[in-house]
C-alpha positions in Angstrom: 141.1 195.4 165.0 139.2 192.3 164.0 140.7 189.3 162.3 139.7 188.8 158.7 138.5 185.4 157.7 140.2 184.1 154.6 137.9 183.9 151.6 137.2 180.3 150.5 137.4 179.5 146.8 134.1 179.9 145.0 134.2 176.2 143.7 134.7 174.9 147.3 131.7 176.9 148.6 129.5 175.8 145.7 130.5 172.2 146.1 129.8 172.4 149.9 126.3 173.8 149.3 125.5 171.1 146.8 126.7 168.4 149.3 124.5 170.0 152.0 121.5 170.0 149.8 122.1 166.3 148.8 122.6 165.4 152.5 119.4 167.3 153.4 117.2 165.5 150.9 118.7 162.1 151.9 118.0 162.8 155.6 114.5 164.2 155.0 113.5 161.4 152.7 114.7 158.8 155.2 112.7 160.6 158.0 109.5 161.4 156.2 109.5 159.8 152.7 110.1 161.4 149.3 106.5 162.6 148.8 106.4 164.4 152.2 109.7 166.1 151.6 109.2 169.6 150.4 111.6 172.1 148.8 111.1 174.4 151.8 112.2 171.6 154.1 115.3 170.9 152.0 116.5 174.5 151.9 115.9 175.0 155.6 117.8 171.8 156.5 120.7 172.6 154.1 120.7 176.3 155.1 120.6 177.6 151.6 118.3 179.9 149.6 115.6 178.4 147.4 117.4 180.1 144.4 120.6 178.2 145.3 118.8 174.9 145.0 117.3 175.9 141.6 120.7 177.3 140.5 122.1 173.8 141.1 119.3 171.4 140.4 116.1 171.3 138.2 114.0 170.5 141.2 113.4 168.0 143.9 113.7 164.9 141.6 116.9 166.1 140.1 118.4 166.7 143.6 117.2 163.3 144.8 118.7 161.5 141.8 121.9 163.5 142.1 122.1 162.4 145.8 121.6 158.8 144.8 124.2 159.0 142.1 126.7 160.6 144.4 126.2 158.0 147.1 126.6 155.2 144.5 129.8 156.7 143.2 131.2 157.0 146.7 130.2 153.4 147.5 131.8 152.1 144.2 135.0 154.0 145.0 135.2 152.4 148.5 134.5 149.0 147.1 137.2 149.4 144.4 139.7 150.5 147.1 138.9 147.5 149.2 139.2 145.2 146.1 142.6 146.6 145.4 143.7 145.6 149.0 142.0 142.2 149.1 143.2 138.8 148.0 140.3 138.3 145.6 137.6 140.5 144.1 134.9 138.7 146.1 136.7 139.4 149.4 137.2 143.0 148.3 133.5 143.5 147.5 132.5 142.0 150.8 135.1 144.0 152.7 134.0 147.2 151.0 130.4 146.7 151.7 131.1 145.7 155.3 133.2 148.8 155.8 130.5 151.0 154.4 127.8 149.5 156.5 130.0 149.3 159.6 129.5 145.5 160.0 131.7 142.4 159.7 130.9 138.9 158.7 134.5 137.7 159.4 134.6 134.7 161.6 
């Protein structure tokens, strides 16, 4: 008797696929540039069907802009969290960016 895998919620699976596609375009664009990145490369890297990409995004540009928007939202949230813990907004912004970049300017 084989163990059955629990079914994941549809929303979780869809969100995970969207994230994989956004990660794929970010990685491929960093490696080869936007123009050289093709839809076929993105779906291969993200391990999704071409239809899945077009069910979620209008095309490569929409996917690219969604990836940028998501990254900026995540960065803003990390900076806001760092600001809430810092003594001043300036220190919070610096701490948030340093944390995100994995560097430190502290002396």
